[in-house]
C-alpha positions as CSV (number, residue, x, y, z in Angstrom):
1,M,104.3,77.8,89.5
2,E,105.6,77.0,93.0
3,S,102.9,76.9,95.7
4,S,103.4,78.7,99.0
5,P,102.5,76.8,102.1
6,H,100.8,80.0,103.3
7,G,98.6,80.3,100.3
8,K,97.9,83.2,98.1
9,V,95.5,86.2,98.2
10,R,93.6,88.2,95.7
11,L,92.0,91.6,96.4
12,M,89.3,93.0,94.1
13,T,87.6,96.3,94.3
14,S,84.8,98.3,92.4
15,T,82.4,101.0,92.9
16,E,79.8,98.8,91.2
17,P,78.7,95.6,93.1
18,D,77.7,93.8,89.9
19,L,81.1,94.5,88.4
20,L,82.8,93.2,91.5
21,Q,80.7,90.0,91.3
22,E,81.6,89.6,87.6
23,R,85.4,90.0,88.4
24,L,85.1,87.5,91.2
25,N,83.3,85.0,89.0
26,I,85.9,85.4,86.3
27,F,88.8,85.0,88.8
28,L,87.3,81.8,90.4
29,S,86.5,80.2,87.0
30,E,90.2,80.8,85.9
31,L,91.8,79.2,89.0
32,E,93.9,76.2,88.5
33,E,92.2,72.9,89.2
34,S,94.7,72.3,92.0
35,A,93.4,75.5,93.7
36,A,91.3,75.4,96.9
37,V,89.5,78.5,98.0
38,V,90.0,78.9,101.8
39,S,87.8,82.0,102.3
40,I,86.2,84.9,100.6
41,Q,85.6,88.1,102.6
42,Y,83.5,91.0,101.4
43,S,83.3,94.5,102.6
44,S,82.0,97.9,101.7
45,S,83.1,101.4,102.7
46,T,82.2,104.9,101.8
47,H,84.4,106.4,99.1
48,G,83.7,110.0,98.5
49,S,80.0,110.2,97.7
50,G,79.8,106.5,96.7
51,V,80.5,103.1,98.0
52,L,83.7,101.0,97.4
53,Y,83.0,97.2,97.4
54,S,85.9,94.8,98.0
55,A,86.4,91.1,98.0
56,F,89.4,89.4,99.5
57,V,90.1,85.8,98.3
58,Y,92.4,83.5,100.2
59,Y,93.3,80.4,98.3
60,K,96.0,77.6,98.3
61,L,97.5,75.8,95.4
62,L,97.6,72.2,96.5
63,D,100.2,69.5,95.7
64,T,98.6,66.4,94.2
65,A,99.9,64.6,97.4
66,E,97.4,66.8,99.4
67,W,94.3,65.6,97.4
């Protein structure tokens, strides 16, 4: 896979905070070894009568020369 110099993003959402955490943990554990997480941002917002939880992950796939 060709890496972008601008990085990649992944947005995850759930109405259950524990499910969002589980999804985030799975995503992070499956990242390639050459991936570096730049930032993770969390947010919550009302969604109908409930709450929608979100995690926005910004990461980069590094070339071995960048190590």
